[in-house]
C-alpha positions in Angstrom: 18.4 -18.1 -5.6 18.8 -14.4 -5.2 16.8 -11.9 -7.2 19.9 -11.1 -9.3 20.3 -14.8 -10.0 16.7 -15.1 -11.0 17.1 -12.3 -13.5 20.2 -14.0 -14.9 18.3 -17.3 -15.2 15.4 -15.5 -17.0 18.0 -14.0 -19.4 19.3 -17.4 -20.2 15.7 -18.6 -21.0 14.6 -15.6 -23.0 13.5 -16.2 -26.6 13.8 -12.8 -28.4 11.7 -14.1 -31.3 8.6 -14.6 -29.1 9.4 -12.3 -26.1 8.8 -15.4 -23.9 10.6 -17.4 -21.3 10.1 -21.0 -22.1 9.0 -23.1 -19.1 8.1 -20.0 -17.1 4.8 -18.0 -16.8 5.3 -15.0 -19.1 3.1 -12.8 -17.0 4.9 -13.8 -13.7 8.3 -13.3 -15.4 7.5 -9.9 -16.7 6.0 -8.6 -13.5 9.0 -9.9 -11.6 11.4 -8.2 -13.9 9.5 -4.9 -13.8 9.5 -5.1 -10.0 13.3 -5.5 -10.2 13.4 -2.5 -12.5 11.7 -0.5 -9.7 14.6 -1.6 -7.5 17.0 0.0 -10.1 18.0 -3.4 -11.6 19.0 -2.2 -15.1 19.4 -5.8 -16.4 15.8 -6.6 -15.3 14.6 -3.4 -16.9 16.3 -4.1 -20.3 15.0 -7.7 -20.3 11.4 -6.8 -19.5 11.3 -4.1 -22.2 12.9 -6.4 -24.7 10.2 -9.0 -24.0 7.5 -6.4 -24.4 8.5 -5.3 -27.9 5.7 -7.3 -29.6 2.1 -6.5 -30.6 -0.2 -6.4 -27.6 -2.9 -9.1 -27.8 -0.9 -11.5 -30.0 -1.8 -15.1 -29.3 -4.0 -14.2 -26.3 -6.3 -17.2 -25.7 -8.6 -16.0 -23.0 -10.0 -12.9 -21.3 -7.8 -13.6 -18.3 -4.7 -13.7 -20.5 -5.7 -10.5 -22.2 -6.0 -8.7 -18.9 -2.6 -10.0 -17.9 -1.1 -8.9 -21.2 -2.5 -5.4 -20.6 -1.3 -5.4 -17.0 2.3 -6.0 -17.9 2.2 -3.2 -20.5 0.8 -0.8 -18.0 3.5 -1.7 -15.5 6.1 -1.1 -18.1 4.9 2.5 -18.6 5.1 3.0 -14.8 8.8 1.8 -14.9 9.9 3.5 -18.1 7.6 6.2 -19.3 7.7 6.7 -23.0 5.2 7.8 -25.6 5.6 4.5 -27.5 5.1 2.4 -24.4 2.1 4.4 -23.4 0.5 4.0 -26.8 1.1 0.2 -26.6 -0.3 0.0 -23.1 -3.5 1.8 -24.1 -3.9 -0.5 -27.1 -3.4 -3.5 -24.8 -6.0 -2.3 -22.3 -8.5 -1.6 -25.1 -7.9 -5.0 -26.6 -8.6 -6.6 -23.3 -11.8 -4.7 -22.9 -12.9 -6.0 -26.3 -11.9 -9.5 -25.4 -14.2 -9.2 -22.3 -16.9 -7.9 -24.5 -17.2 -4.7 -22.6 -18.3 -1.4 -24.1 -17.5 2.1 -22.9 -21.1 2.5 -21.8 -21.3 -0.6 -19.7 -20.7 -4.3 -19.5 -22.0 -7.5 -18.1 -18.9 -9.8 -18.0 -20.9 -12.8 -17.0 -18.9 -15.2 -19.1 -15.6 -14.7 -17.3 -14.6 -16.3 -14.0 -14.1 -14.1 -10.9 -10.4 -14.5 -11.2 -10.4 -12.9 -14.7 -12.8 -10.2 -13.5 -10.6 -9.4 -10.5 -7.5 -9.3 -12.7 -9.2 -7.0 -15.2 -10.4 -4.7 -12.4 -6.8 -4.4 -11.1 -5.5 -3.8 -14.6 -8.0 -1.0 -15.3 -7.4 0.6 -12.0 -3.7 0.6 -12.5 -4.2 1.9 -16.0 -6.2 4.8 -14.6 -3.4 5.8 -12.3 -0.4 5.1 -14.6 -2.0 6.5 -17.8 -4.0 9.2 -16.2 -7.2 7.9 -17.8 -10.4 8.4 -15.6 -12.5 6.3 -18.0 -10.5 3.2 -17.1 -11.1 4.0 -13.4 -14.9 4.1 -14.0 -14.7 0.8 -15.9 -12.8 -0.7 -13.0 -15.4 0.5 -10.5 -18.2 -1.1 -12.5 -16.3 -4.4 -12.7 -15.6 -4.3 -8.9 -19.2 -3.6 -8.1 -20.4 -6.3 -10.5 -18.1 -8.9 -8.8 -19.3 -7.9 -5.3 -23.0 -7.8 -6.2 -23.4 -10.7 -8.6 -20.7 -13.2 -7.8 -22.2 -14.2 -4.5 -23.9 -17.5 -3.4 -27.5 -16.5 -2.6 -27.7 -19.1 0.1 -24.3 -18.8 1.9 -23.4 -15.2 0.9 -19.9 -16.3 -0.1 -17.9 -15.6 -3.2 -18.5 -17.7 -6.4 -16.2 -18.4 -9.3 -18.9 -17.2 -11.7 -22.3 -15.5 -11.7 -25.5 -17.3 -11.0 -26.8 -19.9 -8.6 -25.3 -23.4 -8.8 -21.9 -22.4 -9.9 -18.8 -23.6 -8.0 -17.5 -21.7 -5.0 -14.6 -19.4 -5.5 -11.0 -20.7 -5.2 -7.8 -19.0 -4.2 -7.3 -17.3 -7.6 -10.8 -15.9 -7.5 -10.3 -14.4 -4.0 -6.8 -13.2 -4.4 -7.2 -11.5 -7.8 -10.5 -9.9 -6.7 -8.9 -8.6 -3.5 -6.0 -7.3 -5.7 -8.5 -5.5 -7.9 -10.2 -3.8 -4.9 -6.9 -2.7 -3.5 -5.9 -1.1 -6.8 -9.3 0.6 -6.9 -8.6 2.1 -3.5 -5.4 3.6 -5.0 -7.1 4.8 -8.1 -10.2 6.3 -6.5 -9.2 7.1 -2.9 -12.6 5.6 -1.8 -12.0 3.7 1.5 -15.1 1.5 0.8 -12.9 -0.6 -1.5 -10.5 -1.3 1.3 -13.4 -2.4 3.5 -14.6 -4.9 0.9 -11.0 -6.1 0.3 -10.6 -6.7 4.1 -13.9 -8.5 4.3 -13.1 -10.8 1.4 -9.7 -11.4 2.8 -11.3 -12.6 6.0 -13.7 -14.9 4.0 -10.7 -16.3 2.1 -8.9 -17.0 5.4 -12.0 -18.8 6.8 -12.8 -20.9 3.7 -9.3 -21.6 2.2 -6.7 -20.9 4.9 -4.4 -23.6 6.1 -4.4 -22.7 9.8 -1.7 -25.3 10.6 1.0 -24.6 8.0 0.1 -21.3 6.4 -1.0 -20.4 2.9 -4.2 -21.2 1.1 -5.8 -24.3 -0.4 -6.9 -24.1 -4.0 -10.6 -24.8 -3.3 -12.9 -24.7 -0.3 -14.4 -28.2 -0.6 -14.4 -31.4 -2.6 -11.5 -33.7 -3.7 -9.1 -30.7 -4.1 -9.6 -29.4 -0.6 -6.1 -30.5 0.5 -4.5 -29.2 -2.7 -2.2 -26.2 -2.1 0.0 -24.7 -4.8 2.3 -21.7 -4.9 3.5 -22.0 -8.5 2.7 -19.7 -11.3 0.5 -21.1 -14.1 -0.7 -19.5 -17.3 -1.2 -16.3 -15.4 0.1 -15.9 -11.8 0.0 -17.8 -8.5 -3.1 -17.3 -6.4 -1.0 -17.8 -3.2 1.6 -15.4 -4.6 -1.0 -12.7 -5.1 -2.5 -13.4 -1.7 0.9 -12.8 -0.1 1.2 -9.4 -1.9 -2.4 -8.6 -0.8 -1.6 -9.4 2.9 1.5 -7.1 2.8 -0.5 -4.3 1.4 -3.5 -4.7 3.7 -1.1 -4.7 6.7 0.3 -1.4 5.4 -3.1 0.1 4.7 -4.7 -0.9 8.0 -1.7 -0.8 10.3 -2.4 -4.3 11.5 0.6 -6.5 11.9 -1.3 -9.8 11.9 -1.8 -9.5 8.1 1.9 -9.2 7.6 2.5 -12.2 9.9 0.1 -14.2 7.7 2.2 -13.2 4.6 5.3 -14.4 6.4 3.7 -17.7 7.3 2.5 -18.1 3.7 6.0 -17.5 2.3 7.5 -19.9 4.8 4.9 -22.6 3.8 6.2 -22.5 0.2 9.8 -21.8 0.9 11.0 -25.3 0.0 9.1 -25.3 -3.3 10.5 -21.9 -4.2 14.0 -23.2 -3.4 13.6 -26.2 -5.6 12.3 -24.3 -8.6 12.5 -20.5 -8.2 11.4 -19.6 -11.8 8.2 -21.5 -11.3 7.4 -19.3 -8.2 8.3 -15.8 -9.4 5.1 -14.2 -7.8 6.1 -15.6 -4.4 9.6 -14.2 -5.0 8.1 -10.8 -5.7 6.2 -11.0 -2.5 9.3 -12.0 -0.6 11.1 -9.0 -2.0 8.2 -6.7 -1.1 8.2 -8.0 2.4 11.9 -7.3 2.7 11.5 -3.8 1.3 8.8 -3.0 3.8 10.5 -4.6 6.8 10.9 -2.1 9.7 14.5 -1.4 10.6 15.6 -3.2 13.8 
């Protein structure tokens, strides 16, 4: 399925009464459409904006979903700047902050998983850039620092899904979304230390979760799910899809081609799954498009 065909398929599924795409992750669908809009796909732009014409925060069941809701509204402002869209995006970001239980003065965020914390870090950092709001950047920095300082196994020094000793090790969604947050913090702040931490965590992710034989990443580092590997979008987005986007960006930022090669292997590992059900793998499709856009001319 080509990107244009994917947009047409999403149009066929679109329910204007809810702004959703039944059977498809709403966050993955909207981020895919907004990426298409950046490529001057007017149908993708119209469909994304139609889907976003609803109250931010409606029916948001979790902190992670609230951060995702805010993320798509922020990206909409980046694609089609408009006073109404900007007001809605700010309201969505502030609603997510309340869902996390964070104040302007500070926050703990101990109740949320590292995946949610990483996603909120990325959302706040993007909001700082797109909306020109330094306060969001400061909140993103606090969230990133908290994840790096407190979500670490005291014995092994590796990332945890949640704060405190005894909690389970981080999975692919935790690593990928936190790395995404650190990369967005780099763009928002210009501080290269965030890139250093992103590269370090990417290496830890590779060591603990990487499938050296076939490419891509397992869901968890150990236990019964060690061999489970999934590229589909769920309630939010695919951990492997975000990992592919991260690898492409780290390759660009560091100038090291091996990260790009890992992204290519990851996409190849899930190619048959994407071909069977493209709308269940829209984050991987986004990564494939980005890889094509950044490919050096022969």
